[in-house]
LOPARO-900274 format. One record per residue: x negated, y negated, z of N, C-alpha, C, O, CB in turn. Coordinates in steps of 0.2 Angstrom, whole numbers, plus 5000, padded with zeros to 4 digits. Glycine has a CB too. Layout:
// LOPARO-900274
XYZXYZXYZXYZXYZ;...
//
This chain:
// LOPARO-900274
486852724546487452694545487352624543487052584545487952694552;487752604537487652544534488052484538488352504543487952544527;487852424536488152364540488852364539489252344544487852304537;489152384533489852384532490252434536490752414539490052404525;489952494537490252544541490152524549490652544552489852614540;489652484551489652464558490152414559490352414565488952434559;490352374554490852324556491452354557491852334561490952274550;491652414554492252444555492152504560492552554560492552464549;491552504563491452564568491952574573492052524577490752564571;492352624574492852634579492552634586492852604591493152704578;491852654587491552644594491552574596491652564602490952684594;491352534591491252464593491952434595492052394600490952424587;492452454591493152434593493352454600493652424604493652454588;493152514601493252544608492952514614493252494619493052624608;492352494612491952454618492252384619492152354624491152454616;492452354613492752284614493352284618493552234621492852264607;493652344619494252344623494152344630494552334635494752404621;493452364632493252364639493052294642492852254639492752414640;493252284648493052224652492652244658492552304660493652184654;492352184661492052204668492452224673492352274677491752134670;493052194674493552224679494252224675494652174676493552174685;494452274672495152274669495652264674495652284680495252344666;496152214672496652194677497252234676497752234680496752124676;497352274670497952314669497752374665497152384663498452264665;498152424666498052484662498152474655498652444652498552534664;497652494651497552494644497552564640497252604643496952444641;497852564635497752624631497152624626497152584622498452634627;496752664627496152664623496252704617496452754617495552694628;495952674612495952714605495252754605494752724604495952664599;495352814606494752864606494552874598494952894594494852934609;493952854597493752864590493552934588493352974593493152814588;493552944582493353014580492553014580492252974577493553034573;492253064583491553064584491353124580491553184581491253074591;490953114575490753164570490053194573489553154572490653144563;490053254576489353274579488853294573489053314568489453334583;488253284575487753294570487253344573487053334578487353224567;487153394569486653444572485953424571485753414565486853514569;485653424577484953404576484453464578484653504582484753344581;483953464574483453524575483053514581482853554585483053534569;482853444583482453434588482753434595483253404596482153354587;482453474599482753484606482853424610483253414613482453544610;482253384609482253324613482753274611483153244615481553294613;482853274604483353224602484053254604484553214606483353224594;484153324604484753354606484953334613485453314615484753424605;484453334618484553324625484653244626485153234630483953344629;484353204622484453134623485053104620485353054623483853094621;485353144615485953114612486553164613486953164610485853114604;486453194619487053244621487653194622487653144624486853284627;488253224620488853194621489053194628488753214633489353224617;489653174629489953174636489953234640489853244646490653144636;490053294636490053354639489353384639489253444641490453404635;488853354637488153374637488053434632487553464633488053404644;488453434627488353494623488253464616487853484612489053534623;488753424613488653404606488253334606488453284609489353394603;487753334603487353274602487653224598488053244593486653294599;487553164599487853104595487353074591486753084592488153054600;487553034586487152994582486852934586487052924592487452964576;486352904584486052854587486452794590486452784596485452814583;486852764585487352714587487852734592488052704597487652684581;488052804591488552824596488252834603488652824608488852894593;487652864603487352864610487252804613487352804619486652904609;487052754610487052684613487652664616487752634621486752634608;488252674612488852654614489052694621489352664625489452664609;488952754621489052804626488652774633488952774638488952874625;488052764632487652734637487852674640487852664646486852724635;488152624636488452564638489052584642489152544647488652514632;489452624640490052644644489852674650490252654655490452694640;489352714651489152744658488952684662489052684668488552794657;488552634659488352584663488952544666488852524672487852534659;489452534662490052494664490352534670490552504675490552484659;490452594669490752634675490352634681490552624686490852704672;489652634680489252634686489352564690489352564696488452644684;489352514686489452444689490052444693490152414698489352394684;490652474690491252464693491252504700491552484705491852494689;490952564700490852604706490452564711490652564717490552674705;489952534709489552494714489952444717489852434723488952464710;490352404713490752354716491252374721491452344726491052314711;491552434719492052464724491752484731492052474736492352524721;491152514730490852534736490652464741490652474747490152564735;490452414737490252354741490952324745490852304750490052294736;491452324741492052304744492252344750492452314756492652294739;492252414750492352454755491852444761492052444767492352524753;491252424759490752414765490952344769490852344775490052404762;491152294765491352234768491952244773491952224779491552184763;492452284771493052294775492852334781493052314786493552334771;492452384780492252424786491852374791491952384797491852484784;491452334788491052294793491452244797491352234803490552254789;491952214793492352164797492752204802492852174808492852134792;493052264801493352304806492952314812493152314817493652364802;492352334810491852344816491752284820491752294826491152374813;491652224817491652164821492252154825492152134831491452104817;492852164823493452144826493452194832493652174838494052154822;493352264831493452314836492852294841493052304847493352384833;492252284839491752264844491952204849491852204855491052254841;492152154845492352094849492952104854492852084860492552034845;493452144852493952164857493652204863493952194868494452204853;493252244861492952284867492552244872492652254878492452344864;492252194869491852154873492352114878492252104884491352104869;492852084875493352044878493652084884493752064889493852014874;493852154882494152194887493652204893493852214899494352254884;493052214891492552224896492452164901492452174907491852244893;492452104898492452044902493052034907492952024913492351984898;493652044904494252034907494352084913494652074918494852034903;494052144911494152204916493652194922493752234927494052264913;493152154922492652154927493052124933493452084933492052114925;492752144939492952114946492752044946492152034944492752154951;493051994949492851924950492251924955492151974960493351884953;491751884954491151874958491351854965491851824966490651824955;491051884970491151874977490951804979491151774984490851924981;490551764975490351694976490751644972490751654966489551694975;490951594976491351544973490951474975490651474980492051544974;491051424971490751364972490951334979491551334980490851314967;490551314983490751294990490951224990490651184986490151304995;491451204994491651134995491451125002491651155007492451124994;490951065003490751055010490850985011490950935007489951065010;490750965018490750895020490350895026489950945028491550875022;490250835030489850825035490150805041490650765041489250775033;489850825047490050795053489750725053489150705051489750835059;490050675057489850605057489850575064490250595068490350565052;489350535065489250505072489350435070489050395066488550515075;489850405074489950335074490550315078490750345083490150315066;490950255076491450235080492150255077492250255071491450155080;492550275081493250305079493750255080493850225086493350375082;494250245075494850205076495450235074495450265069494650135073;495950215077496650235075497050175073497050125078497050285080;497250165067497550105065498250115063498450155059497150065060;498750065065499350065062499450005058499349945060499950065068;499650015052499749965047500449945046500949995046499449985040;500649885046501349855045501349785042500849755041501749855052;501949765040501949705037502449665041502949685044502149705029;502449595041502849555044502849485041502549475036502749545052;503249435044503249365042502949325047503049325053504049345041;502549275045502249225049502749175052503249155048501749185045;502749165058503249115062502749075066502249095069503749155066;503049015067502648965072502748985079503249025081502848895071;502348965083502348985090503048955093503348985097501848955094;503248895091503848865093504048815087503648785084503848825100;504748805087505048765081505648725084506048755088505148805075;505648665082506248625084506648595078506248565074506048565089;507248605078507648575073507848505075508148495080508248615071;507748455071507948385073508648375072508948385066507548335069;509048365077509748355076509948285079509948275085510148405081;510148235074510348175077510948175081511448215079510548125070;511048135086511548135091512148085089512648085093511348125098;511948045085512447995083512547995075512048015071512247925085;513147975073513247975066512947905063512747865066513947985064;513047895056512847835053512547855047512647905043512447795058;512147805045511747805038511047805039510847765043512047755033;510647855036509947855037509647785034509747765028509647915034;509347745039509047685037508347685035508147655030509147635043;507947735038507247735036507047805038507247835043506847685039;506547835034506247895035505447885036505147865031506347955030;505147895042504547875043503947935042503347925043504447855050;504147995040503748055040503848095033504348085030503748105046;503348135032503448175026503348245028503048265033502948155020;503548295023503448365025502648375025502248355021503748405019;502448425030501748435031501448395036500848405038501448445025;501748335038501348285042501348305049501848335051501748215041;500848295052500748315059500948255064500748195062500048335061;501348265068501648205073501448225080501348285082502348195072;501548175084501448175091502148165095502548145092500948125094;502148195101502848185104502948105105502548065107502748215111;503548085103503748015104503747975097503947925097503347985109;503348005092503347965086504047965083504448005083502848005081;504147905080504747895076504847925070504347925066504847815075;505347965069505448005063505847975058505647975052505748075065;506447945060506847905056507347865060507347875066507247955051;507647815057508147775060508847775057508847795051507847695060;509347765061510047775058510347705059510347675064510447825062;510747685054511147625054511847635056512147675053511047585047;512047605062512747615064513047555067512947535073512847675069;513447515063513647445066514147455072514147405076514047405061;514447505072514947515078514547515085514747495090515347575077;513947555084513547555091513347485092513247465098512947605090;513147445087512947375089513547335092513347295097512747345082;514147345090514647305093514847335100514947295104515347315088;514747395101514847425108514347395113514547385118514847505108;513747385110513247365115513347285116513347265122512547365112;513547255111513747185112514347175117514247125121513947145106;514847215116515447205121515247225128515447195133515947245118;514847275129514647295135514147245138514247235145514247365135;513747205134513347155137513747095139513647065145512847135132;514347075135514747025138515147045144515146995148515247005132;515347105145515647125151515247125157515447105162515947195150;514647135156514147135161513947065163513947055169513547175159;513947025158513746955160514346925164514246885169513546915154;514946945162515546915165515546945172515746905177516146935161;515447005173515447035180514947005184515046985190515347105180;514346985182513846955186514046885188513946865193513246955182;514346855183514646785185515146785190515146745194514946745178;515646835189516146835195515846855201516046835206516646895193;515346895201514946915208514646845211514646835217514446965207;514346815206514046745209514546705212514446665217513646715203;515146695209515646655211515846675218516046635222516246645206;515946745218516246765225515746755230515946745236516446845224;515146765228514646755234514546685236514446665242513946775231;514646635231514746565233515246545237515246515242514746525227;515846575236516446565240516346595247516546565252517046595237;516046655247515846675254515446635258515546625264515546745253;514946605255514446565258514846495261514746475267513946535254;515246475257515646415259516146435265516246395270516046385253;516446495264516846515270516546525276516746505282517246575268;515946545276515546555282515346485285515346485291514946595280;515246445281515046375283515546345287515546315292514746325278;516146345284516746315287516946355294517146325299517346325283;516846415294516946455300516446445305516646455311516946535298;515946415304515446395309515646335313515446325319514746385306;516146295311516446235315516946265320517346305318516746185310;516946235326517446255331518146235330518346185327517246225338;518546285331519346275330519646305336519446335340519546315323;520346285336520746305342520946375342520946415347521346265342;521046395335521246475334520646505330520646485324521946475331;520246545333519646565329519846615323519546625318519146605333;520446645324520746685319521046655313521246685308521146745322;521146595313521546555308521046505305520546495307522146515311;521246485299520846435295520246465292520346515289520746375300;519746435293519046455290518846525291518546555287518546405291;519046545297518746615299519146665295518846715293518946625307;519746655293520146705289519846695282519846745279520846685289;519646645280519346635273518746675272518646705267519246565271;518346685277517746725277517846795275517546825271517346715284;518346825279518546895277518746905270518546955267519046915282;519146855268519446865261518846855256518846895251519946815260;518446815257517846795253517346855253517046875247517446735255;517346895258516846955258517147005254516847045250516746975265;517847015254518147065250518047055243517947095239518847075252;518146985241518046965234517346985232517247005226518146895233;516846975236516146985234516047065233515747085228515646965240;516347105237516247175237516547195230516347235227516647205243;517147175228517547195222517047165216517047205211518247155222;516847105217516347085211515747125210515547135205516247015212;515547155216514947195215515047255212514647285208514647205223;515647285213515847345210515947335203515747385199516547375213;516247285201516347265194515647255190515647285184516747205193;515247225194514547225190514247295189513947305184514047175195;514247335194513947395193514347435188513947475184514047435200;514947435187515347465182515147435175515047475170516047465183;515047375175514847345168514147365166514047375161514947265169;513747365171513047385170513047455167512647475163512647385177;513447505170513447575168513747575161513447615157513847615173;514247535159514447535153513947515148513847535142515147495152;513647455150513147435145512547485144512247495139512847365148;512347515150511847565149512047625144511547645140511647595156;512647645145512847695140512847675133512647705129513547715142;513147615132513147585125512447575122512247595117513547525125;511947555127511247545124510947605123510547615118510947505129;511047655127510747725126510947755120510647785116510847765133;511647755119511947785113511647745107511447775101512647775113;511547685107511247645101510547665100510347655095511347565103;510247675106509547695105509447765101508847775099509147695112;509947805101509847865098509847855090509747905087510447915100;509947795088509847785081509147785079509047795073510147715079;508747785084507947795082507847865084507747875090507547735086;507647905079507547975081506847985082506447965077507848025075;506648015087505948025089505748095089506148145090505747985096;505148115089504848185089504948205096504648175101504148195086;505248265097505348295104504648325107504548335113505848335105;504248345102503648375104503148375098503348355092503748455105;502548385100501948375094502048435090502248495092501248375098;501848425084501848485079501848455072501548405070502548525080;502048495067502048485060502748485057503148525059501548535056;502848435052503448435049503548495044503148495039503648365045;503848545046503948605041504548605037504548645032503848665045;505048565038505648555034505848485034505848455039506248605037;505948465028506148395027506748385022506648395016505548345025;507348365024507848355020508248295021508748275018508348415021;507948245025508148185026508048135021507448135018507948155033;508548095019508448045013508747985015509247975018508748075007;508447925014508647865015509347845012509447865006508147805013;509847825016510447805013510947865014511547855012510447795006;510747925016511247975017511647965023511447945028510848045018;512247985022512747975028512748035033512648095030513447965025;512748025039512748075044513348075048513548015051512048065049;513648135049514248135053513948155060513448195061514748185051;514348135065514148155072514148235073513848255078514548115077;514548265069514648335069514148375065514148435063515348365068;513648335062513148365057512748425060512648475057512748305054;512548415066512148465069511448475067511148525068512548525069;511248425063510548425060510448475055509848485053510148445066;510948505052510848555046511348535041511948515042510948625049;511148555035511548545029511548605024511248655026511448485025;511748595019511748655014511048675012510948725010512148635008;510548625012509848635010509448655016508848655016509648575007;509748665022509348685028509348625033509748585032508648705026;508948635038508948585043508748515040508348505036508448605049;509048465043508848395041508048385042507748355038509248345045;507848405047507048395048506948455054507248465058506848325051;506348485053506048535058505348525059504948515055506248605055;505148525066504548515068504348585071504648615075504448465073;503748605069503448675072502748665075502348625072503448725066;502648705080501948705083501548755079501648815081501948715091;501148735075500748785071500048795074499548825071500648755064;499948765080499248775083499148855085498648875085499248735090;499748885085499748955086500348985082500848955081499748985093;500249045079500749075075500849145077500349175081500549075068;501349175076501449245077501749285072502049255067501949255084;501649355072501949395067502349455071502049485075501449425062;502949465069503349515071503349575066503649565061504049495073;503049635069503049695064503549745067503649745073502349715063;503749795063504149855065503649915065503349935060504749865060;503649945071503150005072503650065073504050065077502649995078;503450115069503850175070503750215076503250205080503650225064;504250255078504350285085503750325086503550335092504950315086;503450365081502950405082502250375084501750405086502750455076;502250305083501650265084501750215090501250195093501450225078;502350205092502450155097502150175104502050125107503250135098;502150235105501850255112501150235112500850225118501950325113;500750225107500050205107499950135107499350115107499650245102;500450095106500450025106500449995113500850015117500949985102;500049945115500049915121499849835121499549815116499449945126;500049805126499949725126499149715126498849755129500249695132;498949665122498249645122497849685117497249675117497949645129;498149735114497749765109497649725103498049675101498149835106;497049725099496849685094497149705087497249765086496149675094;497249655083497449675076497149625071496949575073498249665076;497049645065496749605060497349595055497749635053496249645056;497449525054497949495050497649465043497149435043498349445054;497949485038497849455031498449435028499049455029497449505027;498349395023498949365019498849375012498349355009499049295021;499349405008499249405001499149344997498849344992499849444998;499349285000499349224997498549194997498349164993499749175001;498149225002497449205003497049265003496949285009497349155009;496849304998496549364999495849365003495649415005496349394992;495549305003494949295006495049285014494549275017494549245003;495649285016495749265023495849325027496249365026496349215023;495549325033495649375038495649345045495149305047495049435037;496149365049496149335056496249385061496449445059496749285056;496149365067496149415073496749395077496949335078495549415077;497149445079497749435083497749485089497349525089498449435079;498249475093498349515099499049535100499549485099497949485105;499249585103499949605105500149565111499849575116499949685106;500749535110500949495116501649515118501849505124501049425114;501949555114502649585116502849645112502649655107503149535115;503149695116503449755113504149765115504349755121502949815116;504549775110505249785111505449845115505049895115505649785105;505949835120506149895124506649945121506649995123506449865130;506949915116507449955112507249955105506949905102508149935113;507550005101507350005094507749955090508249925092507550075091;507449935085507749875081508449905077508449965077507349855075;508849865076509549885073509449925067509849975066509949825072;509049905062509049945056508750015057508950055054508649905051;508250015061507850085061508250125066508250185065507150075064;508650095071509050145075509650175072509850225075509250105081;509850145067510450175064510350235059509850225055510850125060;510650285060510550345055511050345050511650315051510650415060;510950375044511450375039511950435041511850465045511050395032;512450435037513050475038512750555038513050595042513550465033;512350565033512050635033511550655037511250705037511950655026;511350605042510850615046510150605044509650625047510850685049;510050585038509450575034509150505034508750485030509450595027;509350465039509150395039508350395042508150445044509550355044;508050335041507350325043507350325050507750325054507150265040;506650345052506550345060506650275063506550225059505850375061;506850275069506850205073506250175073505650205073507150215080;506250105073505650065073505750015079506349995081505550025067;505249985082505249945087504849885085504249885082504849975094;505049825087504749755086504149745090504249755096505249705086;503649725087503049715091502749645089502649635083502449765089;502649595093502449525092501649525092501349545097502749475097;501349495087500649485086500549415086500749375082500349525080;500149385091499949315092499349305088498849335089499949295099;499349255084498749225081498549165085498849115084498849215073;497949165088497849105093497449055088497548995090497349125098;497149065083496849015079497049025071496649055068496049015080;497649005070497849015063497448975058497248915060498549015062;497448995052497148955046497648895045498248905044496948995040;497348835044497848775042498248785036498748755035497448715042;497948835031498348845025498948885026499448885022497948875020;499048915032499648955033500248915034500248865036499549005039;500848945031501448915032501948965035501949025033501648885025;502448945039502948995041503349025035503448995030503448955046;503449085036503849125031503349165026503649205023504249075027;502749155027502249195022502249265025502249275031501549155022;502049305020502049375022501349395025500849365022502049425015;501349425030500649445034500649525034501149555036500649415041;500049545032499849615033499449625039498949595040499549645026;499749675044499349685050499149755051499449805049499949675056;498449755053498149825054498049825062497549785064497449835050;498449855066498449855073498049915075498149975074499149865076;497449905079497049955082497349985088497349945093496349925083;497550045088497850065094497450115098497550125104498450115092;496850135095496350175099495650165096495650165090496550245099;495150155100494450145098494050185102494050165108494350075097;493550225100493050255103492450245100492350265094493250335104;491950225104491250205101490750265102490850295107491050145104;490350275097489850325097490050395099489950415104489250305103;490450425094490650485095490550525089490350505084491450485096;490650595089490550635084491150655081491650675084490050705086;491250655074491850665071491850715065491250715062492250595068;492350755064492350795058492950775054493450755056492350875060;492850785047493450775043494050815044493950875046493250775035;494650795044495250835045495250895040495550945042495850795044;494950885034494950945030494550995032494651055030494750915023;494050985036493651035039493851065045493551115048492951015040;494351035048494651065055495151115054495651105050494951005059;495051175057495451235056495751255062495451245068495051295052;496251295062496651315068497051385066497251385060497051265071;497051425071497451485070498151485073498551515071497051545072;498151445079498751445083499051375084499551365087498651475089;498751325081498951255082498751215088498951165089499751255081;498451255092498251225099497451225099497151175102498451275104;497151275097496351275097496151265090496451285085496151345100;495551235090495251225083494551245083494151255087495251145082;494351255076493651275075493451245068493851225064493551345075;492751245067492551225060492051285058491851325062492151155061;491951285051491451335049490751295047490751255042491751365042;490251305052489651275051489151315046489151375047489251265058;488951275041488451305036487851335039487451295043488351265030;487651395038487051425041486551435036485951445037487151485045;486751445029486251455024486451405018486951415015486351535021;486051355016486151315011486251345004486551315000485651255011;485951405003485951434997486551474996486951464990485351484996;486751515000487351555000487951525003488551545002487251625003;487851465007488351435010488751475015489351475016488851405005;488351525018488651565023488751525029488451475030488151625025;489251545033489551495039489551535045489551595045490251475037;489551495050489651525057490251485060490351425060489051515061;490751525063491351495066491151455072490751485077491851545067;491351395073491151355079491751325082492051285079490551305077;491951345088492551315091492351245093491851225096492751355097;492851205093492751135095493351105098493951135098492651085088;493351055103493851025106494050955103493550915102493651015114;494650955101494850885098495050835103495550845107495450905093;494650785104494850735109495350685106495750665110494150695111;495250665100495750615096495650625089495150655087495550545098;496250615085496250615078496650565075497150545078496350695076;496550555069496950515065497050545058496950605057496650445063;497250515053497350545046496750575043496750615039497750495042;496150545045495550555041495050605045494750645043495250495039;494950585052494450615056494750645063495250615065493850565057;494350685065494550715072493850705076493350725074494750785072;493950675082493450675087493350735091493750765094493550615092;492650765091492550825094492050815100491750865102492250875089;491950755102491550745108491050695106491050655101491150815109;490550685111490050625111489450665109489350725110490050585118;488950625106488350655104487950665111488050645116487950605100;487450715110487050735115486650685119486450685124486550795113;486450635114485950575117486350515119486150465120485450555112;487050525120487450465122487250445129487150485133488250485121;487350375130487250355137487650385142488250405140487250275138;487450395148487850425153488550385155489050415156487550435160;488550325154489050285156489550265150490050235151488850215159;489350295144489850295138490250355137489950405136489350275132;490850345137491350405136491150455141491050515140491350425129;491150435148490950485153491350545154491150595156490850445160;492050535152492550585153492550635147493050675146493150565155;492150615142492250655135491650715135491150705137492150605129;491850775133491350825133490850815127490950775122491750895131;490250845128489750845123489950885117490250935117489050865126;489850855111490050885105489550945103488950935104490050835099;489751005101489351055098489051045092488551075089489751125098;489250985088488950965082488550905082488650865087489550955077;488150895077487750835077487850805071488150825066486950855077;487650735070487750695064487450735058486850755058487450625065;487750735053487550765046487550835046487350865041486950735045;487850875051487950945051488350965045488950925044488150975057;488251015041488651025035489151075037489051125040488151065029;489751055035490351105036490651125030490751085025490851055040;490751195029491051225023491751225024492051245029490751295022;492151195019492851185019493151245015493651275017493051125016;492851265009493051325005492451345001491951315000493651295000;492451415000491951444996491351475000491451485006491651394991;490851484996490251505000490151584999490551614996490251495007;489651615002489551685001490051725006490151715012488851705004;490451775002490951805006490851885004490951904999491651785004;490751925009490751995008491352025005491851995007490452035014;491352075001491952104998492452125004493052105003491852154994;492252155009492752175014493052125018493552125020492352225019;492652065018492952005022493451975018493851945020492351965024;493351975011493751945007494451975007494951945007493551944999;494452045008495052085008495352075015495952065015494852155008;494952065020495252045027495451975028495951965031494752065032;495151925024495351855025495151825031495451775033496051855024;494651855034494351825041493751785040493451785034494251875045;493651745045493051695044492551725049492751735055493251625046;491951735047491351755052490751725050490751675045491351835052;490151745053489551715051489351725044488951695041489051735056;489651785041489451795034489851765029489651775023489551875033;490351725030490751695025491251655029491251635035491051745020;491751635025492351595028492951615024492951635019492151525028;493551605028494151615024494351555020494251495022494751625030;494551565014494751515009495451505011495951545010494651535002;495651445013496351425014496651375009497151355010496351395021;
//
């Protein structure tokens, strides 16, 4: 076939319409194929047409072979895509089966154990409360006379002794009253002296003999004696008036009634004082002295704890103002009735529980402390030394009256043995179950010996549990109940 005929060859045009992956349906132009009869059998077989009967020319055979190759490639790609889809489906189905198998399994009978230990040591029950620091005693300085403050001799925070002058008051009226009383007293004394002189003269005249003893000088003696008596009474009255005036005037000098510290100071020079001032004004007391050698804190204790509070119990006191400060106090007083605020219930009966006032004395307070500061008190209501304790989380009960713990018998499986214990005392954290076996005979003599020792392992939850025991929910030596 010539080159010109090959350029217009219908088979070439047919092959050009084919692609690797046709995306749409195309109408193929089928060329006319002119069969050529070949004598050679081999050529006939190799150039056989699509039906295997009519042989094709050389160029036509090549075109047909290319077409078969294209079709084979397309079948191969289809098979690959089908294989991928089947493989993905197999993976999904297999994963689902595995998940169903895992979820369908029964839970393991072993769960991670939660354990704690028995502890040997000192046990304490503590009541925590807050209160306000107060001095042991305090005195408000109340001037007894009015006037104007003439001088102030102390400052706030100063320590004074009994009798020290705190301030003086200026009051001219008191000065005039003293002067008048003094003049009256001097006059009364002069009158008394004159009467006494007259009496002496009368007695001298009466000593001379007369015809009538009851007349003349003798009668003058009696009258002179009466005058002396009256003058004596006048002197005494004037003396009393003078003493009163002088005593009232002396109140202008205000002195410390007791030793202590000046904890309040509102006195200012030049301020006017009325006799009805009462020692207090809009800014508080004019002056106040407090004995800070000892201080006290009054706390409110709830009714469920008040039964365990007793006089002379010790307490630890701290103040937020001084974080590094810690002091020791003791109980000196317990209220017999509930405080007003705690004793009152709300209308719906949901009020807080009643509280009782408890006084804590601080015998050696820090000099930095001031009345009115907040104090935090930790009151020790019970203390037992050298005892065996178990955590409250490990203490179990079936009836609320008897108690037991689960003692670990196998560290690997955390198998437990139920061990009955007697609770001697307990707080929010620990319960005392007795004294150690090696405790001195005179220590906690009325306390039973503990069945546990220091560092014994107690299983709180988990451990080895047989299946039947898990179903029953009981605790035995083979496991424990998970609560």
